[in-house]
N, CA, C and O atoms as a GROMACS GRO file, in nm:
protein
  408
    1MET      N    1  -7.151  20.705  21.239
    1MET     CA    2  -7.111  20.567  21.256
    1MET      C    3  -7.065  20.550  21.400
    1MET      O    4  -6.991  20.633  21.453
    2THR      N    5  -7.109  20.444  21.461
    2THR     CA    6  -7.073  20.419  21.600
    2THR      C    7  -6.938  20.348  21.607
    2THR      O    8  -6.887  20.300  21.506
    3VAL      N    9  -6.882  20.343  21.727
    3VAL     CA   10  -6.752  20.280  21.747
    3VAL      C   11  -6.761  20.131  21.715
    3VAL      O   12  -6.670  20.076  21.653
    4SER      N   13  -6.868  20.064  21.755
    4SER     CA   14  -6.881  19.920  21.728
    4SER      C   15  -6.897  19.895  21.578
    4SER      O   16  -6.848  19.794  21.528
    5ALA      N   17  -6.965  19.983  21.506
    5ALA     CA   18  -6.978  19.966  21.361
    5ALA      C   19  -6.843  19.986  21.294
    5ALA      O   20  -6.812  19.917  21.196
    6LEU      N   21  -6.763  20.078  21.345
    6LEU     CA   22  -6.630  20.102  21.291
    6LEU      C   23  -6.540  19.981  21.313
    6LEU      O   24  -6.460  19.946  21.226
    7ARG      N   25  -6.552  19.917  21.429
    7ARG     CA   26  -6.473  19.797  21.458
    7ARG      C   27  -6.505  19.684  21.360
    7ARG      O   28  -6.416  19.610  21.321
    8LEU      N   29  -6.629  19.671  21.321
    8LEU     CA   30  -6.669  19.567  21.226
    8LEU      C   31  -6.624  19.601  21.084
    8LEU      O   32  -6.593  19.511  21.006
    9THR      N   33  -6.621  19.729  21.051
    9THR     CA   34  -6.586  19.771  20.916
    9THR      C   35  -6.438  19.749  20.886
    9THR      O   36  -6.405  19.706  20.775
   10ILE      N   37  -6.350  19.777  20.978
   10ILE     CA   38  -6.206  19.764  20.953
   10ILE      C   39  -6.166  19.618  20.929
   10ILE      O   40  -6.096  19.592  20.832
   11PRO      N   41  -6.207  19.521  21.012
   11PRO     CA   42  -6.172  19.382  20.982
   11PRO      C   43  -6.234  19.335  20.849
   11PRO      O   44  -6.171  19.257  20.776
   12ALA      N   45  -6.353  19.380  20.819
   12ALA     CA   46  -6.416  19.339  20.693
   12ALA      C   47  -6.335  19.393  20.575
   12ALA      O   48  -6.318  19.322  20.475
   13ALA      N   49  -6.285  19.515  20.585
   13ALA     CA   50  -6.204  19.572  20.477
   13ALA      C   51  -6.072  19.495  20.465
   13ALA      O   52  -6.024  19.471  20.354
   14ALA      N   53  -6.015  19.458  20.577
   14ALA     CA   54  -5.891  19.381  20.573
   14ALA      C   55  -5.914  19.245  20.508
   14ALA      O   56  -5.828  19.197  20.435
   15MET      N   57  -6.028  19.183  20.534
   15MET     CA   58  -6.059  19.054  20.474
   15MET      C   59  -6.072  19.067  20.323
   15MET      O   60  -6.029  18.978  20.249
   16LEU      N   61  -6.130  19.175  20.275
   16LEU     CA   62  -6.144  19.196  20.131
   16LEU      C   63  -6.007  19.207  20.064
   16LEU      O   64  -5.988  19.158  19.953
   17VAL      N   65  -5.914  19.271  20.131
   17VAL     CA   66  -5.780  19.286  20.075
   17VAL      C   67  -5.709  19.151  20.070
   17VAL      O   68  -5.641  19.121  19.972
   18LEU      N   69  -5.724  19.069  20.173
   18LEU     CA   70  -5.656  18.941  20.180
   18LEU      C   71  -5.717  18.833  20.091
   18LEU      O   72  -5.649  18.737  20.056
   19VAL      N   73  -5.843  18.847  20.054
   19VAL     CA   74  -5.909  18.746  19.972
   19VAL      C   75  -5.838  18.727  19.839
   19VAL      O   76  -5.829  18.614  19.790
   20GLY      N   77  -5.788  18.834  19.779
   20GLY     CA   78  -5.723  18.824  19.649
   20GLY      C   79  -5.580  18.776  19.654
   20GLY      O   80  -5.518  18.757  19.550
   21CYS      N   81  -5.524  18.755  19.773
   21CYS     CA   82  -5.385  18.713  19.784
   21CYS      C   83  -5.371  18.565  19.755
   21CYS      O   84  -5.458  18.485  19.790
   22GLU      N   85  -5.262  18.530  19.692
   22GLU     CA   86  -5.230  18.390  19.665
   22GLU      C   87  -5.094  18.360  19.725
   22GLU      O   88  -5.009  18.449  19.735
   23PRO      N   89  -5.072  18.235  19.765
   23PRO     CA   90  -4.939  18.202  19.816
   23PRO      C   91  -4.836  18.213  19.704
   23PRO      O   92  -4.872  18.197  19.587
   24PRO      N   93  -4.711  18.239  19.737
   24PRO     CA   94  -4.609  18.252  19.632
   24PRO      C   95  -4.596  18.121  19.554
   24PRO      O   96  -4.608  18.012  19.609
   25ALA      N   97  -4.570  18.135  19.426
   25ALA     CA   98  -4.553  18.018  19.341
   25ALA      C   99  -4.426  17.944  19.380
   25ALA      O  100  -4.325  18.006  19.414
   26GLU      N  101  -4.432  17.812  19.374
   26GLU     CA  102  -4.313  17.732  19.405
   26GLU      C  103  -4.219  17.735  19.286
   26GLU      O  104  -4.262  17.731  19.171
   27VAL      N  105  -4.091  17.743  19.315
   27VAL     CA  106  -3.990  17.742  19.210
   27VAL      C  107  -3.956  17.598  19.178
   27VAL      O  108  -3.922  17.520  19.268
   28ALA      N  109  -3.965  17.563  19.051
   28ALA     CA  110  -3.934  17.426  19.011
   28ALA      C  111  -3.784  17.400  19.025
   28ALA      O  112  -3.704  17.488  18.993
   29PRO      N  113  -3.746  17.283  19.074
   29PRO     CA  114  -3.602  17.253  19.084
   29PRO      C  115  -3.538  17.245  18.946
   29PRO      O  116  -3.603  17.207  18.848
   30VAL      N  117  -3.412  17.282  18.940
   30VAL     CA  118  -3.339  17.278  18.813
   30VAL      C  119  -3.299  17.135  18.783
   30VAL      O  120  -3.243  17.066  18.868
   31ASP      N  121  -3.329  17.090  18.663
   31ASP     CA  122  -3.291  16.956  18.619
   31ASP      C  123  -3.139  16.953  18.600
   31ASP      O  124  -3.087  17.030  18.520
   32PRO      N  125  -3.066  16.866  18.673
   32PRO     CA  126  -2.920  16.864  18.660
   32PRO      C  127  -2.872  16.840  18.517
   32PRO      O  128  -2.771  16.897  18.476
   33ALA      N  129  -2.943  16.757  18.441
   33ALA     CA  130  -2.902  16.733  18.302
   33ALA      C  131  -2.914  16.860  18.219
   33ALA      O  132  -2.829  16.888  18.134
   34MET      N  133  -3.019  16.938  18.243
   34MET     CA  134  -3.038  17.064  18.171
   34MET      C  135  -2.929  17.163  18.211
   34MET      O  136  -2.874  17.233  18.126
   35LYS      N  137  -2.898  17.168  18.340
   35LYS     CA  138  -2.793  17.258  18.389
   35LYS      C  139  -2.660  17.224  18.324
   35LYS      O  140  -2.586  17.314  18.283
   36MET      N  141  -2.629  17.095  18.313
   36MET     CA  142  -2.502  17.055  18.252
   36MET      C  143  -2.500  17.085  18.103
   36MET      O  144  -2.396  17.125  18.050
   37ALA      N  145  -2.612  17.067  18.035
   37ALA     CA  146  -2.618  17.100  17.892
   37ALA      C  147  -2.596  17.249  17.870
   37ALA      O  148  -2.531  17.289  17.774
   38GLN      N  149  -2.650  17.332  17.960
   38GLN     CA  150  -2.629  17.477  17.950
   38GLN      C  151  -2.482  17.512  17.973
   38GLN      O  152  -2.430  17.603  17.910
   39MET      N  153  -2.416  17.440  18.064
   39MET     CA  154  -2.274  17.464  18.089
   39MET      C  155  -2.192  17.427  17.965
   39MET      O  156  -2.098  17.498  17.930
   40GLU      N  157  -2.228  17.319  17.900
   40GLU     CA  158  -2.156  17.278  17.778
   40GLU      C  159  -2.170  17.385  17.670
   40GLU      O  160  -2.072  17.418  17.602
   41ASP      N  161  -2.291  17.439  17.653
   41ASP     CA  162  -2.312  17.546  17.554
   41ASP      C  163  -2.232  17.671  17.591
   41ASP      O  164  -2.170  17.732  17.504
   42ALA      N  165  -2.235  17.709  17.719
   42ALA     CA  166  -2.162  17.828  17.764
   42ALA      C  167  -2.012  17.809  17.744
   42ALA      O  168  -1.943  17.903  17.705
   43CYS      N  169  -1.963  17.688  17.770
   43CYS     CA  170  -1.820  17.659  17.752
   43CYS      C  171  -1.781  17.672  17.605
   43CYS      O  172  -1.679  17.732  17.573
   44LYS      N  173  -1.862  17.616  17.518
   44LYS     CA  174  -1.833  17.622  17.374
   44LYS      C  175  -1.824  17.766  17.327
   44LYS      O  176  -1.732  17.802  17.253
   45GLN      N  177  -1.918  17.850  17.369
   45GLN     CA  178  -1.919  17.991  17.328
   45GLN      C  179  -1.799  18.066  17.387
   45GLN      O  180  -1.735  18.144  17.317
   46ALA      N  181  -1.770  18.042  17.515
   46ALA     CA  182  -1.658  18.111  17.580
   46ALA      C  183  -1.524  18.070  17.518
   46ALA      O  184  -1.437  18.154  17.497
   47ALA      N  185  -1.508  17.941  17.490
   47ALA     CA  186  -1.383  17.894  17.429
   47ALA      C  187  -1.367  17.952  17.289
   47ALA      O  188  -1.257  17.993  17.252
   48ALA      N  189  -1.474  17.956  17.212
   48ALA     CA  190  -1.467  18.013  17.078
   48ALA      C  191  -1.422  18.159  17.086
   48ALA      O  192  -1.338  18.202  17.007
   49THR      N  193  -1.478  18.234  17.179
   49THR     CA  194  -1.442  18.375  17.195
   49THR      C  195  -1.297  18.389  17.244
   49THR      O  196  -1.220  18.466  17.187
   50ASN      N  197  -1.261  18.315  17.348
   50ASN     CA  198  -1.127  18.327  17.406
   50ASN      C  199  -1.016  18.286  17.312
   50ASN      O  200  -0.907  18.344  17.314
   51PHE      N  201  -1.042  18.186  17.227
   51PHE     CA  202  -0.936  18.132  17.142
   51PHE      C  203  -0.952  18.170  16.995
   51PHE      O  204  -0.886  18.113  16.909
   52GLY      N  205  -1.039  18.266  16.966
   52GLY     CA  206  -1.055  18.317  16.829
   52GLY      C  207  -1.103  18.213  16.730
   52GLY      O  208  -1.057  18.209  16.616
   53GLN      N  209  -1.195  18.129  16.773
   53GLN     CA  210  -1.247  18.022  16.688
   53GLN      C  211  -1.395  18.043  16.660
   53GLN      O  212  -1.464  18.114  16.734
   54SER      N  213  -1.443  17.982  16.555
   54SER     CA  214  -1.587  17.975  16.530
   54SER      C  215  -1.643  17.870  16.625
   54SER      O  216  -1.578  17.768  16.649
   55PRO      N  217  -1.763  17.890  16.681
   55PRO     CA  218  -1.822  17.787  16.766
   55PRO      C  219  -1.833  17.651  16.695
   55PRO      O  220  -1.827  17.546  16.760
   56ASP      N  221  -1.848  17.653  16.563
   56ASP     CA  222  -1.854  17.528  16.488
   56ASP      C  223  -1.720  17.455  16.487
   56ASP      O  224  -1.714  17.336  16.458
   57ASN      N  225  -1.613  17.526  16.519
   57ASN     CA  226  -1.479  17.467  16.519
   57ASN      C  227  -1.435  17.425  16.660
   57ASN      O  228  -1.319  17.388  16.681
   58VAL      N  229  -1.528  17.430  16.756
   58VAL     CA  230  -1.499  17.395  16.895
   58VAL      C  231  -1.584  17.274  16.934
   58VAL      O  232  -1.705  17.272  16.908
   59PHE      N  233  -1.521  17.175  16.996
   59PHE     CA  234  -1.592  17.056  17.042
   59PHE      C  235  -1.580  17.049  17.193
   59PHE      O  236  -1.471  17.066  17.248
   60VAL      N  237  -1.693  17.023  17.261
   60VAL     CA  238  -1.690  17.005  17.406
   60VAL      C  239  -1.741  16.866  17.441
   60VAL      O  240  -1.830  16.812  17.376
   61TYR      N  241  -1.682  16.811  17.545
   61TYR     CA  242  -1.723  16.681  17.598
   61TYR      C  243  -1.829  16.705  17.705
   61TYR      O  244  -1.850  16.819  17.746
   62PRO      N  245  -1.897  16.600  17.751
   62PRO     CA  246  -2.000  16.618  17.855
   62PRO      C  247  -1.943  16.679  17.984
   62PRO      O  248  -1.828  16.655  18.021
   63ALA      N  249  -2.026  16.759  18.050
   63ALA     CA  250  -1.988  16.821  18.177
   63ALA      C  251  -1.968  16.713  18.283
   63ALA      O  252  -2.034  16.610  18.282
   64GLN      N  253  -1.874  16.740  18.374
   64GLN     CA  254  -1.843  16.646  18.482
   64GLN      C  255  -1.851  16.720  18.614
   64GLN      O  256  -1.802  16.832  18.628
   65GLU      N  257  -1.914  16.656  18.713
   65GLU     CA  258  -1.920  16.714  18.847
   65GLU      C  259  -1.800  16.666  18.927
   65GLU      O  260  -1.769  16.547  18.927
   66ASN      N  261  -1.733  16.760  18.995
   66ASN     CA  262  -1.614  16.728  19.074
   66ASN      C  263  -1.620  16.799  19.208
   66ASN      O  264  -1.586  16.917  19.218
   67ALA      N  265  -1.662  16.729  19.311
   67ALA     CA  266  -1.661  16.783  19.448
   67ALA      C  267  -1.723  16.922  19.460
   67ALA      O  268  -1.662  17.012  19.517
   68GLY      N  269  -1.842  16.939  19.408
   68GLY     CA  270  -1.913  17.065  19.424
   68GLY      C  271  -1.892  17.167  19.315
   68GLY      O  272  -1.953  17.274  19.318
   69TYR      N  273  -1.809  17.138  19.218
   69TYR     CA  274  -1.796  17.227  19.104
   69TYR      C  275  -1.800  17.142  18.977
   69TYR      O  276  -1.804  17.019  18.985
   70TYR      N  277  -1.800  17.206  18.863
   70TYR     CA  278  -1.815  17.135  18.736
   70TYR      C  279  -1.703  17.173  18.640
   70TYR      O  280  -1.652  17.285  18.643
   71THR      N  281  -1.665  17.077  18.555
   71THR     CA  282  -1.570  17.105  18.448
   71THR      C  283  -1.627  17.053  18.317
   71THR      O  284  -1.701  16.955  18.313
   72VAL      N  285  -1.591  17.122  18.210
   72VAL     CA  286  -1.629  17.081  18.075
   72VAL      C  287  -1.501  17.083  17.992
   72VAL      O  288  -1.451  17.190  17.959
   73PRO      N  289  -1.446  16.966  17.958
   73PRO     CA  290  -1.328  16.963  17.872
   73PRO      C  291  -1.368  16.980  17.726
   73PRO      O  292  -1.481  16.949  17.687
   74GLY      N  293  -1.276  17.029  17.647
   74GLY     CA  294  -1.303  17.046  17.505
   74GLY      C  295  -1.176  17.059  17.425
   74GLY      O  296  -1.066  17.053  17.479
   75GLN      N  297  -1.193  17.075  17.295
   75GLN     CA  298  -1.078  17.092  17.206
   75GLN      C  299  -1.121  17.165  17.079
   75GLN      O  300  -1.239  17.172  17.045
   76TYR      N  301  -1.022  17.217  17.011
   76TYR     CA  302  -1.043  17.270  16.876
   76TYR      C  303  -0.919  17.239  16.795
   76TYR      O  304  -0.810  17.242  16.852
   77PRO      N  305  -0.927  17.210  16.670
   77PRO     CA  306  -1.049  17.179  16.596
   77PRO      C  307  -1.105  17.043  16.641
   77PRO      O  308  -1.032  16.962  16.698
   78PRO      N  309  -1.234  17.020  16.614
   78PRO     CA  310  -1.295  16.894  16.657
   78PRO      C  311  -1.236  16.775  16.581
   78PRO      O  312  -1.199  16.785  16.464
   79ARG      N  313  -1.230  16.663  16.650
   79ARG     CA  314  -1.187  16.535  16.592
   79ARG      C  315  -1.055  16.545  16.516
   79ARG      O  316  -1.040  16.488  16.407
   80SER      N  317  -0.962  16.615  16.573
   80SER     CA  318  -0.831  16.631  16.511
   80SER      C  319  -0.726  16.564  16.599
   80SER      O  320  -0.729  16.580  16.721
   81PRO      N  321  -0.632  16.490  16.539
   81PRO     CA  322  -0.526  16.430  16.621
   81PRO      C  323  -0.429  16.535  16.676
   81PRO      O  324  -0.358  16.509  16.774
   82VAL      N  325  -0.426  16.651  16.615
   82VAL     CA  326  -0.339  16.760  16.661
   82VAL      C  327  -0.431  16.876  16.702
   82VAL      O  328  -0.444  16.975  16.630
   83ALA      N  329  -0.494  16.861  16.818
   83ALA     CA  330  -0.591  16.960  16.864
   83ALA      C  331  -0.538  17.032  16.987
   83ALA      O  332  -0.450  16.982  17.056
   84THR      N  333  -0.594  17.148  17.013
   84THR     CA  334  -0.564  17.224  17.134
   84THR      C  335  -0.674  17.196  17.234
   84THR      O  336  -0.792  17.219  17.206
   85GLY      N  337  -0.637  17.146  17.351
   85GLY     CA  338  -0.735  17.114  17.455
   85GLY      C  339  -0.755  17.229  17.552
   85GLY      O  340  -0.665  17.311  17.572
   86PHE      N  341  -0.872  17.234  17.611
   86PHE     CA  342  -0.904  17.336  17.712
   86PHE      C  343  -1.002  17.278  17.811
   86PHE      O  344  -1.063  17.174  17.788
   87ILE      N  345  -1.016  17.346  17.923
   87ILE     CA  346  -1.111  17.307  18.027
   87ILE      C  347  -1.185  17.431  18.074
   87ILE      O  348  -1.124  17.532  18.108
   88CYS      N  349  -1.317  17.422  18.074
   88CYS     CA  350  -1.402  17.528  18.132
   88CYS      C  351  -1.438  17.484  18.274
   88CYS      O  352  -1.473  17.368  18.297
   89SER      N  353  -1.428  17.575  18.368
   89SER     CA  354  -1.465  17.546  18.507
   89SER      C  355  -1.587  17.628  18.545
   89SER      O  356  -1.600  17.744  18.506
   90PHE      N  357  -1.676  17.566  18.622
   90PHE     CA  358  -1.799  17.628  18.668
   90PHE      C  359  -1.811  17.608  18.818
   90PHE      O  360  -1.769  17.505  18.870
   91ASP      N  361  -1.868  17.707  18.888
   91ASP     CA  362  -1.888  17.690  19.032
   91ASP      C  363  -2.012  17.605  19.058
   91ASP      O  364  -2.075  17.556  18.964
   92ASP      N  365  -2.046  17.589  19.185
   92ASP     CA  366  -2.158  17.502  19.222
   92ASP      C  367  -2.294  17.554  19.176
   92ASP      O  368  -2.391  17.479  19.175
   93THR      N  369  -2.302  17.681  19.138
   93THR     CA  370  -2.427  17.736  19.086
   93THR      C  371  -2.437  17.724  18.935
   93THR      O  372  -2.542  17.751  18.877
   94GLY      N  373  -2.328  17.684  18.871
   94GLY     CA  374  -2.328  17.673  18.726
   94GLY      C  375  -2.272  17.795  18.656
   94GLY      O  376  -2.280  17.805  18.534
   95ALA      N  377  -2.214  17.888  18.731
   95ALA     CA  378  -2.155  18.009  18.672
   95ALA      C  379  -2.014  17.978  18.623
   95ALA      O  380  -1.935  17.916  18.694
   96LEU      N  381  -1.982  18.021  18.501
   96LEU     CA  382  -1.850  18.000  18.443
   96LEU      C  383  -1.746  18.079  18.522
   96LEU      O  384  -1.762  18.199  18.544
   97THR      N  385  -1.639  18.011  18.564
   97THR     CA  386  -1.533  18.079  18.640
   97THR      C  387  -1.404  18.092  18.562
   97THR      O  388  -1.328  18.187  18.585
   98SER      N  389  -1.376  17.999  18.468
   98SER     CA  390  -1.253  18.011  18.390
   98SER      C  391  -1.257  17.921  18.267
   98SER      O  392  -1.330  17.822  18.262
   99VAL      N  393  -1.175  17.959  18.168
   99VAL     CA  394  -1.150  17.877  18.050
   99VAL      C  395  -0.998  17.875  18.036
   99VAL      O  396  -0.936  17.979  18.010
  100THR      N  397  -0.937  17.757  18.052
  100THR     CA  398  -0.791  17.747  18.048
  100THR      C  399  -0.747  17.639  17.951
  100THR      O  400  -0.816  17.539  17.929
  101LEU      N  401  -0.630  17.661  17.892
  101LEU     CA  402  -0.572  17.559  17.805
  101LEU      C  403  -0.528  17.441  17.891
  101LEU      O  404  -0.483  17.458  18.004
  102SER      N  405  -0.542  17.322  17.836
  102SER     CA  406  -0.501  17.203  17.913
  102SER      C  407  -0.382  17.135  17.850
  102SER      O  408  -0.334  17.034  17.902
   0.00000   0.00000   0.00000
């Protein structure tokens, strides 16, 4: 094989390798309503665990955005005039940071 034939072979081989490549898939943006619904579910589970309750005995209100973080208020037992209130806090990424009595 001559030097000029070798020069043609290497770029051709590189082209064959690159032909099968695809650009990276785009990541779909997170729907804020879905993110908040997931926070409400996470809060309900965490409160049930922290306060020794069944998840069915825990009620959470809709998530609220507050200056870059989120809160989910709740209570147990649900719909009771004498209930124990709590607040779940989430950071700006939606990660649970605390569950505290209110």
